[in-house]
N, C-alpha and C positions, 0 to 999 in steps of 0.2 A: 301347656308347653313350659318346660323348664330349660331356658335358653342360656347358654354361656357364650359370650363373645370374647374370643381370644385374639388380642391384637399383637402382631409382630412388628408394627411400625413405630419408630421412635420420633416421628416427625410432627405429632400433634395436629394442630389445625392446618398444617401444610400438607398433610398426608392425603393422597388420592384414595388409598384403600380405606382409610378411616372415614372419609367423607361418604363413600359408597355404603360402608357399613352403617353409618348414621342414618342413611335413608332406609336401609333395611330395618333397623331397630325402631325408627319412628313409625314405620308402617305396622310393625308388630304391635306396638303400643296403641296405635289407633284402632286396629282391627280387634285386638284382644287385650283390653286394659288390665285384665287379671293375670296375664302371662308373667311368669317370674323371669326376670332378665338380670344376669350378673355380668359385669364387665371385668375382664382380666387383662390388664396391661402387663405384658411379659417383661417390660422394662421397669416395673415398679419396685424391684428388689426383693420380691417374695419368692422368686424361683431359686431353689437351692442349687448349688453346684453338684456335679456328679463326678467325684474324683476318686482317689485311691480307697478311702474308707467306704464310700458307697459301693464301689465295685466289689470290695471284699465282702460286703454284706450281701450283694446280689449273688455272688458265686456261692456263698454259704447256703442261701435259700435254694438256689438252682440245684445244689447237691443234696437237698433234703434236710439241711441243718438249720441252725438259728445263729444269726450274727451276734457278736458280742463286742462289748466295749465301744470304742469310737465307731466301729462298723455298724453297731446296732443304732447309735444315735443318727448316723448318716442315712441308714436304711429307713428309720422312722420319718425323717424329713422327706424322703422320696415317697414313702407310703402316704403321708399326709397330702402331698401334692397330688398324688393319684386320686385320693378320695375327693378332693376338690374338683378334679377334672371329671371323675366318674359320676358326680352328682347330677350332671346335666343329661337330659335325653336328646337335646338338640344343640349342635355347635354352630357358631358362626366364626369363621377364621378370616381375618383380614391379613393378606399375605403379599407384601411387596416383593419384587424380584431383586435379589442381591447377587451380583456376579453369576448370573444365569441360574441361580438356585434360590433357596429360601434364606431368610435372615438367620444368623447363627443362634439367636435367642430362641427361635422356634425349634431349631434342631436340639437345643438344650432341653426344652420341654419334652420333646419326643424321647430323648435319652433318659430323662428322669422318670417318666411314667411307664416306659416300655419295659416292664418287669414281669418275671414269671409269676403266674397266678393273679396278675392284675390285668395287663393288656393282652398277654398271650399265654397259652398253654403249649406244652411240648411233649411229643411222644417220640421215642427213638425210632419207631418204625413209620409212623404217620407224619412226623414233622410238626410244624407249628400250627396252632389254631388260634384265631382271634377271639377274645373274650368280650369285646365291646359290642354286644349284640343288642338289637332293638334301638339303636341310636341313629340319628341323622346328622349330616354335616352340610352346611352351605359354606362355600369358599369363594372369597373375593380375591382375584389375582390382579395385580397391577405391574406394569413395567414401564420404564421411561423410554427405552430405545427398542427393545425387542418387540416384534410383532409377527404373527403367523405369515408366512409367505415372503418375508424379508430375506435378503441375502445373508450369508453367514457372517459378513462383517458387522451386522447389527445384533449379533448374539444368537444364543441357542436357548431352548427351554429345558432346563433340568429342575424347574420349579414345580410345575403341575404334575409331571409324571412321578417324581419322587414323592411328593406329598400325598398324592392320591393312592399310590402304591402302599405307603405306610397306613393310610386310613383303611384300606381293604385288608391288609395284613392284620390289622388290629381288630377287624370284625365289623367295621363300618362300611356298609356297601351302598347305603342310600346317600349318594353324594350329588349335590347340585352346585353349579359354578356360575360365577359372573366374571368376565374378563374385561378389563380396560387396559389395552396395550396396543401400540405404544401411547403414552400420554404426554410425552415431551418432544421427541424427534419426529414430529408429524405436522403436516400442514393443517389438519382439521381435527384437533383434539376435542373441540367443543361438541361436535356431533357424536363422537364415540363416548364422550363423558355423559351426555344425556341418555344415550342408549344403555350404558352401564347402570345409571341410576334408575331408569325405567325397569330394567331387568331385575334389579335388586328389590324394587318395590313389588313387582309381580311375584317374585320368588317368595318374599315374605308372606304375601297373601296366601299363596299355595300351601306353604308349610304350616302357617297358622290354621288354615282351614282343615288340614290333615292331622292336627294334633288332638 
């Protein structure tokens, strides 16, 4: 297993998603000490912006050309980010809910790596095709207030549907999930927390055995 943990939480030791991810990773290391595990904190400053120069580079490539000047520099930064992302065969994403969706830093990663010839191919007649084949993803979702079956006043879920749609669009169809929500506005967070950690531990064993 070549595992990449991508963290979208900036809360460090106070993060519920990171705590569940730690249980997953500890289990992987226990079961398979030789597994290659890389941690990628999206808040560490290594994620490049995807602004005007990068967009110019992308559109040049999309049109069959080569970016030049500042666009070429920005395009290489995006390409290097993709290479780091693509090096893994198994992903672990820790994804807290922000405003019913995903943190903007995770959306930034998606926008940086979702490039023609990298994450997707395109045919004028057939449309998009995902290029991240043969990969697996485990996703840990947390939310403080939203929970399945709760009234609309407690929020909605644009987190998991959006993120998993992107994974499938990119070619990752082997997706496993752990949900811990709500973890704040609830009378019994402790039971749900234990369940989430147990599920993370079990999932890590399954994925390690299948690698």
